[in-house]
C-alpha positions as semicolon CSV with decimal commas, in nm:
position;residue;x (nm);y (nm);z (nm)
1;F;-1,085;0,111;-1,016
2;L;-1,412;0,106;-0,795
3;E;-1,468;0,152;-0,444
4;D;-1,417;-0,155;-0,246
5;G;-1,457;-0,445;0,005
6;S;-1,223;-0,450;0,297
7;C;-0,924;-0,664;0,414
8;N;-0,896;-0,651;0,809
9;G;-1,230;-0,422;0,805
10;K;-1,007;-0,186;0,599
11;P;-0,996;-0,058;0,206
12;A;-0,744;-0,268;-0,049
13;Y;-0,556;-0,047;-0,299
14;T;-0,430;-0,162;-0,624
15;R;-0,145;0,017;-0,823
16;A;-0,303;0,229;-1,116
17;V;-0,304;0,006;-1,444
18;R;-0,236;0,212;-1,806
19;Y;-0,343;0,097;-2,105
20;G;-0,332;-0,280;-1,972
21;R;-0,004;-0,289;-1,764
22;A;0,084;-0,125;-1,425
23;E;0,238;0,202;-1,382
24;G;0,627;0,161;-1,555
25;G;0,565;-0,184;-1,621
26;N;0,624;-0,264;-1,297
27;P;0,447;-0,617;-1,169
28;P;0,072;-0,593;-1,010
29;A;0,089;-0,449;-0,643
30;S;-0,163;-0,405;-0,342
31;L;-0,154;-0,172;-0,066
32;Y;-0,373;-0,346;0,231
33;S;-0,368;-0,394;0,589
34;P;-0,321;-0,752;0,703
35;A;-0,576;-0,887;0,930
36;R;-0,470;-0,891;1,327
37;R;-0,156;-0,619;1,252
38;N;-0,113;-0,276;1,294
39;S;0,038;-0,204;0,958
40;W;-0,006;-0,138;0,589
41;L;0,206;-0,338;0,367
42;I;0,240;-0,371;-0,021
43;G;0,298;-0,678;-0,181
44;T;0,118;-0,884;-0,493
45;E;-0,098;-1,119;-0,212
46;P;-0,358;-0,857;-0,037
47;C;-0,427;-0,970;0,345
48;R;-0,167;-1,145;0,337
49;S;0,119;-1,026;0,639
50;N;0,356;-1,084;0,386
51;G;0,497;-0,794;0,103
52;W;0,809;-0,561;0,026
53;V;0,697;-0,260;0,189
54;E;0,564;-0,196;0,542
55;V;0,415;0,060;0,753
56;R;0,293;0,098;1,123
57;S;0,002;0,262;1,164
58;M;-0,356;0,235;1,281
59;A;-0,510;0,451;0,972
60;E;-0,857;0,371;0,846
61;R;-0,754;0,427;0,508
62;A;-0,442;0,414;0,316
63;E;-0,473;0,825;0,218
64;L;-0,457;0,900;0,593
65;L;-0,109;0,774;0,631
66;Q;0,113;1,072;0,707
67;A;0,473;1,135;0,774
68;G;0,459;1,154;1,186
69;S;0,114;1,021;1,240
70;S;0,230;0,681;1,127
71;G;0,551;0,473;1,254
72;P;0,811;0,428;1,018
73;W;0,852;0,274;0,675
74;Q;1,004;-0,040;0,635
75;E;1,157;-0,219;0,333
76;F;1,278;-0,579;0,224
77;N;1,647;-0,547;0,108
78;G;1,716;-0,860;-0,017
79;S;1,752;-1,042;0,325
80;A;1,630;-0,854;0,575
81;W;1,403;-0,531;0,679
82;S;1,528;-0,180;0,715
83;R;1,383;0,130;0,817
84;S;1,367;0,400;0,540
85;D;1,278;0,775;0,593
86;A;1,229;0,822;0,260
87;I;0,902;0,668;0,196
88;R;0,610;0,875;0,126
89;A;0,277;0,818;0,126
90;L;0,074;1,166;-0,031
91;T;-0,275;1,172;-0,105
92;H;-0,318;1,201;-0,449
93;C;-0,641;1,265;-0,540
94;G;-0,873;1,434;-0,295
95;A;-1,047;1,226;0,011
96;S;-1,331;1,175;-0,228
97;T;-1,145;0,983;-0,471
98;G;-0,922;0,827;-0,189
99;C;-0,616;0,741;-0,387
100;V;-0,295;0,750;-0,225
101;Y;0,069;0,802;-0,423
102;I;0,372;0,582;-0,279
103;F;0,709;0,655;-0,378
104;G;1,072;0,655;-0,227
105;S;1,170;0,309;-0,190
106;R;1,548;0,249;-0,222
107;Y;1,535;-0,118;-0,274
108;Q;1,149;-0,178;-0,399
109;P;1,124;0,075;-0,655
110;H;0,905;-0,110;-0,829
111;T;0,657;-0,058;-0,538
112;H;0,615;0,310;-0,645
113;G;0,320;0,440;-0,795
114;L;-0,108;0,545;-0,755
115;Y;-0,274;0,315;-0,560
116;M;-0,618;0,294;-0,586
117;P;-0,960;0,161;-0,407
118;T;-1,043;-0,179;-0,550
119;D;-1,338;-0,375;-0,508
120;L;-1,151;-0,674;-0,403
121;E;-1,268;-0,844;-0,028
122;C;-1,085;-1,042;0,195
123;S;-1,229;-1,291;0,459
124;G;-1,028;-1,341;0,737
125;V;-0,694;-1,430;0,561
């Protein structure tokens, strides 16, 4: 994956793909900050305000999401959003590469994995 355009003026990331499939055979997923929201979401439709997992944060890049400096993570449990203290975003590749590793979701484990910057650009969606 290559460095990207932006979503809400911030980079968008896609879960790393191995051998033509998303990690662990999971469906494609993106990490992004939707327009007009101070949050980051994981979902299948980058730049839209829907997804499976969310954290409130004004961070400019996903690798800056850290426990303590961002709000609590939430995940969709099938019927409602619930707070999760177990979800983590770890800088995995160093600041120059800009990737982040997400794990710890109880209800949405298919969102776990390594997210890399993409060339996605969103136009105010």
